[in-house]
C-alpha positions in Angstrom: 71.5 -78.6 -220.5 69.0 -76.5 -222.4 68.8 -72.7 -221.9 65.2 -71.6 -222.0 64.2 -67.9 -221.9 60.7 -66.3 -221.5 60.9 -62.7 -222.6 58.1 -60.3 -221.6 57.2 -57.4 -219.3 55.8 -59.6 -216.5 52.2 -59.5 -217.8 49.7 -62.3 -217.1 50.4 -64.0 -220.4 54.1 -63.9 -219.7 53.6 -65.5 -216.3 51.4 -68.2 -217.8 54.1 -68.9 -220.5 56.8 -69.1 -217.8 54.7 -71.5 -215.7 54.0 -73.7 -218.8 57.7 -73.9 -219.5 58.4 -75.0 -215.9 55.6 -77.6 -216.2 56.9 -78.9 -219.6 60.5 -79.2 -218.3 59.2 -81.1 -215.2 57.1 -83.5 -217.3 59.7 -84.1 -219.9 62.6 -84.7 -217.5 64.9 -82.4 -219.6 67.6 -80.6 -217.8 67.1 -76.9 -218.4 68.0 -73.5 -217.1 64.8 -71.5 -217.2 65.2 -67.7 -217.2 62.5 -65.0 -217.2 63.6 -61.8 -218.8 61.5 -58.7 -217.9 64.0 -56.0 -218.5 63.0 -53.9 -221.5 66.5 -53.1 -222.5 67.5 -56.7 -222.5 64.4 -57.7 -224.4 65.3 -55.2 -227.1 68.6 -56.9 -227.7 66.5 -59.8 -229.0 64.4 -57.6 -231.2 61.2 -58.5 -229.4 58.1 -57.2 -231.2 55.4 -59.2 -229.4 55.4 -60.9 -226.0 55.7 -63.4 -224.6 58.6 -64.9 -226.5 59.9 -68.4 -225.9 63.5 -69.0 -226.7 65.3 -72.4 -226.5 69.0 -72.3 -226.8 68.9 -68.8 -228.3 66.4 -69.8 -231.0 63.0 -68.1 -231.0 60.3 -70.7 -230.9 57.1 -68.7 -230.1 56.3 -65.0 -230.1 53.2 -63.1 -229.3 51.2 -65.9 -227.8 51.3 -68.4 -224.9 52.6 -71.8 -225.9 50.9 -74.7 -224.2 52.7 -77.4 -222.1 52.5 -80.1 -224.9 53.9 -77.7 -227.5 56.8 -76.8 -225.3 57.5 -80.5 -224.6 57.5 -81.1 -228.4 60.2 -78.3 -228.8 62.2 -79.9 -226.0 62.1 -83.4 -227.6 63.0 -82.3 -231.1 66.2 -80.4 -230.2 
């Protein structure tokens, strides 16, 4: 099972990124645990400089922009 995290303060872009992840997981059929992290202290543990951040299995994939559904599905299929 994949561990997917969206890190961000809960802004509109972060919510869109989270929704895109849920959609990509559903479309790809991959089993995943999707977590939204909005706590600033916890985000700082990941050295977040720009949000939203998409992490898959503790590897940063996208930072500072909203990944689209197809891009996320590509990440899920290549791991």
